[in-house]
N, C-alpha and C positions, 0 to 999 in steps of 0.2 A: 286175710276178711274172715269175722268170725260168723260163724253159721247160726241166722238166726232161730234155731231149732229150740225147743225146751229140752236143755241137758241139766246137770247138775252143774253151777257154778256159770252155765249160758245163759245169754238174753232168751225171753221167750219170744214168741213171732210179734207180738204189739209193741215191743221193746225198739226204740229206734237203734240203727246199725249204720254209722259214718262210713261213706263211701270207700275211706280210705284208712279206716280203723286210728285215728286221731295221728296222723302221719306229724310228723314234724321236722325239719331242716335246720342246721344252722352252717349258715354261713361268712358274708359280710352283715347280712339281715339273719332274723330268724324268721323263716314260714311255717306255718302250722295249718293243719286243719282244725277249724273249729267246728263248735257242735255238740250235740243236736241245735238246732236253731230252730226256733217257731216262727213261720212264715205265710204270710195272705200276701195273695194278690186280688186287689181288688180296684177294677173297671169302674169309675165315676168322673161327670163333669164336676170339675172343681164348685159350678154352683148347683147342683144337686142340691134340693128341699133335705136337711136334717143330716147333710156331712160333717159339720164342724160339731153339731152337738153329739154327733155319733163316735167322732175323733174322743171327744171331753170324755165322755162316756168312758174311753178307751185308755182312759188317762194321757194320750196321746195328742197332738196339734196338727191340721190340716198341715202338710210342711208348703212352706213357698218354691218355684221354680227352679229344678235344680239343685234342692237342699234336702238335708235329712235331720229331720225334728226328732230331739229325745226328749221323752218325757216320762213319766212315772212309772209307767209298767213297760216300755221299749219304746221304739222310734217308727218314727212313719218318714219314709223316703218316697220323693216325687221323683218317678221314672217317665212319665210323658205329661202329655194335655188330661190324660184321662185315665192315669193309672198310678197306683202308690203301692208300695212295698209296706208291709204293716211287720213290725220284727218284733219279736216277745220270747217269752219263756217257751220253749216247743211242748208243755203242759200245758199251755193258756190258750191255744188257739179254737179249742171247741168252743171254751165260752166267751171270746173273741167273736167268733162267729156267731152265736147266736145274739151277742150284741148289736153286730153289723146287720144281721135278719130283722131284727127288731129295730133298730135305728133308720131303716135306708126301706121299709115295708112300703111297696106302692113306687118306687123312685126307678130309676131307670138304671143298675149298675148289675154286674157281676163280684162276687166273691171266692175265691178258691182257696183252699190250703195250697202251699206249693211246699213245705216244710221238708218233704221226704223226697221235689223233683230238682233240689237246689242244693251247690257244696259253696260252704263257705273258710275262707281263709284269713289268717292274721298274717300281714307282714309288718313285720316289728323290728325298729333298731332306729340311731339316727341316720340311716342312709339307707330307710325303706323306699324312700321316691325313686332311689337308682335301679330298685328289682322294676319298678312298674315302668318307669321313663324308658328302658330296654324293650319294653311290650308294646305299649300304646300310644296312639298317635295323640298325645294329650301333651297341652303346655303347661306344665307342671308349675312353672314359673308364677301361673296367674290363677293358680287354683286353690281356693278359698276354702278357708274353714266352713266344714259343714256345708261341702257342697259336693253333691254326687255328679260323678259323669258313667253315663251308658257310654262303653265303646267296645272294643275288640282285646284282645291278650294276645297277640300272636295272629290264629285263626279263629278263635271263639271269643262268641259274646261275654260279655261281662260287665259289671259295675260294681264303681269303688268309689268309697271315700274316706278320707283321710281322719284319726282321732289321733289322742293322747299317745304318741310314741309309733305311729306307724298308720297302716290302711287296714281298711277292711274291703275284703274283692268277692263277689257273689257271681257265680256261675252256673251253668245247670247241671247236674247232678251225673250226665254222661257223659261229660265232658273232665269229671273231679281229677282223674290221674293224668289226663292230656295237661291241664292246670297246675298240677303240681309239680310236673315236671317242667315247666315256664317258668315258675317260679322261683322253683332249687335250682335251676340252670343259670338264671338270671342272679339269682343271691351267691353265685359259687364264690369264695373268697378269692382276691387275685382278679376280680373282673368289674373293681368297681371303676367308676367313671371318672 
């Protein structure tokens, strides 16, 4: 892992550092650490005043239950009846927080930038689903496009959704190494289902 200290050719303390330095694995599917990715966890009831308008100001729409909605400036994922994960460029979270604060002022909500507390992985290839089928208790045959699943990958909490060519997997940064190990082991060539 790179040092965040300021040195010639090195990151500054304020620059994002990926948990696994952009690790990539090639097996029957490709597993790669993505990022840095901007993320805001928003806790608010779906009927809170100003929610739809605030999402619209962010270039997003409020996602339906267990869905991810892609917009002009990122995506919004439904995480629970009162929780959304807003996904955007890493550097856009400050402005997004200002928009959320202004748009939801006077309402009961909680918004927190969680970009540096999460790890994001891409599992790609025509058999990417097989990597996750081995790890999660999800019926992949009924998984619909743009459907978000909050579940477990072996022993850790994770969320994932399908996209063209694979899946995006989000977990806590503290278990990034464990998650990469799970995904790479599951994607080993010769272990296809």
